[in-house]
C-alpha positions in Angstrom: 0.0 0.0 0.0 1.3 3.4 -1.0 1.8 5.7 1.9 0.3 8.6 -0.1 -3.1 6.8 -0.3 -6.2 8.7 0.9 -8.8 6.2 1.8 -12.6 6.7 2.3 -14.9 4.1 3.7 -18.6 4.7 3.2 -20.9 2.5 5.3 -24.6 2.5 6.3 -24.2 1.8 10.0 -21.6 1.8 12.8 -20.0 -1.7 12.9 -20.2 -2.2 9.1 -16.7 -0.7 8.8 -15.3 -3.4 11.1 -17.3 -6.4 9.9 -16.3 -5.6 6.3 -12.7 -4.5 6.5 -11.2 -3.9 9.9 -8.0 -5.8 9.0 -7.6 -3.8 5.8 -8.1 -0.5 7.6 -5.5 -1.6 10.2 -3.2 -2.2 7.4 -3.9 1.2 5.8 -3.3 2.8 9.2 0.0 1.1 9.7 1.1 2.0 6.2 0.6 5.7 7.1 -2.4 6.2 4.8 -5.0 8.9 5.5 -8.2 7.0 6.4 -11.7 8.6 6.7 -14.9 6.9 7.5 -18.4 8.1 6.6 -21.3 6.5 8.5 -24.7 7.4 7.0 -27.1 6.3 9.8 -26.8 5.6 13.5 -28.0 2.0 13.2 -30.4 2.3 16.1 -33.5 4.3 15.2 -35.3 1.5 13.4 -35.3 -0.6 16.6 -38.6 -1.0 18.5 -36.9 -1.1 21.9 -33.5 -0.4 23.4 -32.3 2.1 20.8 -29.4 4.1 22.0 -28.0 6.2 19.1 -25.7 8.2 21.4 -24.0 5.1 22.7 -23.6 3.6 19.2 -22.1 6.7 17.8 -19.7 6.9 20.7 -18.6 3.4 19.9 -17.9 4.5 16.3 -15.8 7.4 17.6 -13.7 5.1 19.7 -13.2 2.7 16.8 -12.2 5.6 14.5 -9.6 6.7 17.1 -8.1 3.3 17.2 -7.8 3.3 13.4 -6.5 6.9 13.4 -9.3 7.7 11.1 -11.3 10.9 10.5 -15.0 10.2 11.3 -17.9 11.8 9.4 -21.4 11.1 10.6 -24.8 11.7 8.9 -28.3 11.0 10.2 -30.2 9.2 7.4 -33.3 7.2 8.6 -32.1 3.8 9.7 -33.1 0.9 7.5 -35.1 3.3 5.4 -32.6 4.6 2.9 -35.0 3.7 0.1 -37.3 6.4 1.4 -34.6 9.1 0.7 -34.0 10.3 -2.8 -30.7 8.8 -4.1 -29.6 12.3 -5.1 -29.7 13.4 -1.5 -27.6 10.4 -0.3 -25.1 10.9 -3.2 -24.7 14.6 -2.3 -23.8 13.6 1.3 -21.2 11.3 -0.1 -20.0 13.9 -2.6 -19.5 16.4 0.2 -17.1 14.1 2.0 -15.3 13.1 -1.2 -14.7 16.8 -1.9 -13.1 17.2 1.5 -11.1 14.0 1.6 -10.2 13.7 -2.1 -9.7 9.9 -1.7 -7.9 7.7 -4.3 -9.5 4.6 -2.8 -13.1 4.1 -1.7 -14.6 1.1 0.1 -18.3 0.5 0.4 -21.0 -2.2 0.6 -21.6 -4.8 -2.0 -24.5 -3.6 -4.2 -26.6 -6.8 -3.7 -26.6 -7.0 0.1 -29.9 -7.9 1.6 -29.9 -4.8 3.8 -31.5 -1.9 1.8 -29.3 0.7 3.4 -26.3 -1.2 2.2 -27.6 -1.3 -1.4 -28.4 2.4 -1.4 -25.1 3.4 0.1 -23.3 1.6 -2.7 -25.6 3.3 -5.3 -24.8 6.6 -3.8 -21.0 6.0 -3.8 -21.1 4.9 -7.5 -23.1 8.0 -8.3 -20.9 10.3 -6.3 -17.8 8.7 -7.9 -19.0 8.8 -11.5 -15.9 8.8 -13.7 -15.4 12.4 -14.9 -12.2 14.2 -15.7 -10.3 15.4 -12.7 -12.0 12.9 -10.2 -9.6 11.7 -7.6 -11.1 8.3 -7.0 -9.1 5.6 -8.8 -10.4 2.4 -7.1 -13.7 1.4 -5.6 -14.1 -1.8 -3.7 -17.2 -3.5 -2.5 -16.9 -5.5 0.8 -19.0 -8.2 2.4 -20.9 -7.6 5.6 -21.7 -10.7 7.7 -25.5 -11.1 8.3 -26.3 -9.2 5.1 -24.1 -10.2 2.1 -24.3 -14.0 2.7 -28.1 -13.7 3.1 -28.5 -12.4 -0.4 -30.2 -14.5 -3.2 -27.7 -17.0 -4.4 -27.7 -16.2 -8.1 -25.3 -14.5 -10.6 -25.4 -11.2 -8.6 -24.0 -12.6 -5.4 -20.8 -11.4 -3.9 -17.9 -12.6 -6.1 -14.6 -11.5 -4.7 -11.7 -10.8 -7.0 -9.4 -8.8 -4.7 -8.0 -10.1 -1.4 -6.0 -8.5 1.5 -3.9 -10.6 3.8 -5.0 -9.8 7.3 -3.5 -12.6 9.3 -1.4 -10.1 11.3 -4.6 -8.2 12.2 -7.2 -10.9 12.8 -6.8 -10.6 16.6 -7.1 -6.9 16.4 -10.2 -7.1 14.3 -11.8 -9.2 17.0 -10.7 -6.7 19.6 -12.1 -3.8 17.7 -15.4 -5.5 17.2 -15.7 -5.7 21.0 -16.5 -1.9 20.9 -19.7 -3.0 19.2 -20.3 -6.0 21.4 -24.0 -5.4 21.6 -24.2 -6.0 17.9 -22.5 -9.3 18.0 -24.4 -12.6 18.3 -23.7 -16.1 19.5 -22.3 -18.7 17.2 -23.5 -20.1 14.8 -25.0 -16.7 13.9 -22.8 -15.4 11.1 -22.3 -12.0 12.9 -20.4 -13.7 15.8 -16.8 -13.5 16.7 -16.4 -17.1 15.6 -18.1 -16.3 12.3 -15.8 -13.4 11.7 -12.8 -15.6 12.2 -14.2 -18.5 10.1 -14.9 -16.1 7.2 -11.4 -14.6 7.3 -9.8 -18.1 7.3 -12.1 -19.2 4.4 -11.3 -16.2 2.3 -7.6 -16.9 3.1 -8.0 -20.4 1.9 -9.3 -19.2 -1.5 -6.0 -17.5 -2.2 -3.4 -19.5 -0.2 -3.4 -17.2 2.8 -4.0 -17.9 6.5 -6.6 -15.1 6.8 -7.9 -12.5 4.4 -10.6 -10.0 3.7 -12.2 -10.2 0.3 -13.5 -7.5 -2.0 -15.2 -7.1 -5.3 -13.6 -4.6 -7.6 -16.4 -2.2 -8.6 -14.0 0.1 -10.5 -10.3 0.3 -11.0 -8.4 3.0 -13.0 -4.6 2.9 -13.5 -2.6 5.7 -14.9 
């Protein structure tokens, strides 16, 4: 990873940034890259009981500090991104892209079961439309446990073609996820600590590594 990289992660909810690419973000951090994280909703407001947006956003702040990342927060309606015009979401993403000027953007896979994930990806692709002078060179879609693997198993399902070795960071990924402990579930739920480790090892097996995070290249431009 080039030390001059400016990286932007665009996610729907606090914890998505870790489930999808905690190890990769640790690697960017240790390479000296400038990392920014945009979270579009608090992940709490759609819940019938026990919602605590302040607590969840505080957890996101502590995670960002550990990753040495700049955190941007928006307040879109949780699990209702389809009720918001795509243009509005894209403009929120554009605003942060204008500030950060990233060369690499990570976001959700476009076919995730979660509607907020789908719309976040659409907004990123809209905001990063390939026009002259645009800074974004690479866009990667990541998988989010308890959403990506629940998609319909057809030709649109997550098909990784880019892998990052995270064996060195797998323990730290688990440690970081403890900040969102309330969002984790007991095994064999996929969004469990065991599930995170199993997926990392499985993705590693696909490419001859001990542990990996997998991505789908949504766009890649080389100069």
